[in-house]
C-alpha positions, 0 to 999 in steps of 0.5 A: 901288173906284169910279173912272175905268177903261178902259171909262169912258174909251172911252165918254167918247171916243165921246161927245166924238167925236160932239159935237166932230167936229174931234177926231182919234183915233189908237191909239198901241199896245196894252197887255200884255193887248191894250187899245188905247192911245188918243191924241186931238188938238185944234188945227192949229197948228205947235207940237206939245204932248203931255200924258199921264196914268195911266202909273202905275196907282194915279194913275188920277185923272189920266185924268178930269182930263185928259179934263175939260180936253180936253172944256172946251177943246173946248167953248170951241174949238167955241163961239169963246168965251174960257176962263179968260181965254184965246182958245182958237181963237187958242191952237189955231191956233198949237199942236196938243195931243195927249193920251194919257189912259191909258197903263197901262190894264191896271194902272188896271183891276187897281187898280180891280177887283182880280183877277177869277176869269178874269184870265189873270195872276191867280195871278202877280199875287196872288203878287207882291201878297202874296196880297192882292186889294187892289191900290190901291198898284199903280203898275206895268203887268200884268207888274209893270214900273214904266212910268216906269222904262222909258226909256233915260235912264241906265236902268242908274243908276236900276235900281241905285238902286232895288235892285228886282230883280223884278216887283211893284207899283212901282219895278221898271224891267224887264230893260232899257229899253223892254221893255214895250209901253206904254212902247214905244208912247209912245216911238214916238209921241213920236218920230213927232210930235217934240213941242215940249213934253211934260207927264206927269201924276202924283200927288201932292206938288203939285210940278213937275219940269222938269230933267234932268241939265242937258239941258233948255233954259235957258227950262225953269226959267222956264216951270216957275216960271210954272206954279208961280205959277198953281197954288201948286205948287213948281218942283223941281230934281230930282236922283237920278232917271232913266229916266222919260218926262220925263227921256228926252224932255229928254235926247232932244230938249233941249226942255222937259218937265215932270212934274206931281205933282198934289194932296197925300196918299196914292195913290190920291187920294180922288175927293172931292178931284177938284174941287180937283185940277182947279182946280189942274191946269187953269191949268197945262195951259192955260199949256202951250198958251200957251207955244206961242203965245209963242214959247218952244217954237219956240225950243227946237225949233230947239236 
């Protein structure tokens, strides 16, 4: 299967670093198989915003979408031109954006390449996958743990609801919260920077989830409605869902957090849909930066 994998991401980061020396790079942790998990920062404002992608392996298309956004944002910042109607230098003087473009690199590699003869976990993975080397439906990390069911936000209730009792392609939250190094890395990174707002990019459904057990600040719903109006997506008040990154962030900080379900169809979304997907998500990501310049997030961060 063709796609955008970990090595492509590394090459793209190196290229962007050469072109745009103002970008800042950091390693937030390592995957089960020892791949570094990179973060990239742009801007120097006091409002701290975070976007992440590919927490689910077969949703890897979120990575190039986020990287294209970062590249076009960097170009506008470097040249000093407006982009899509926004003054980018002004936005990035008021906000700093941190992106983690691929949180689950081992899983993405598995979806795109399958089990190679030398894969250290190959025999186990094939057994979990019913003997098939077609891993296109695989969401989990290389240990068969769904990273977006790994966070300490009513984790026990989500595990009971899922009723998945062992490793596999999806929905197994592990033996406890934060057992997986990728989940530990993004939680520690979030705690280090104490972000004012986060967005987690997923596929698919063209929906925006903005709430969590009434822990969210009152402005979250209005912000979600704005994001929906820009994209044609639906802002959804989600219930009966726990243990996700967005859930944990809202519970921990009482600040706006969003899960963005990009596109419509069956995962992995076909790459031919990429241009349309980018036109859907770019306005959402830009509006997220604009929230930082309009005072919404400073209000939340004081709560």
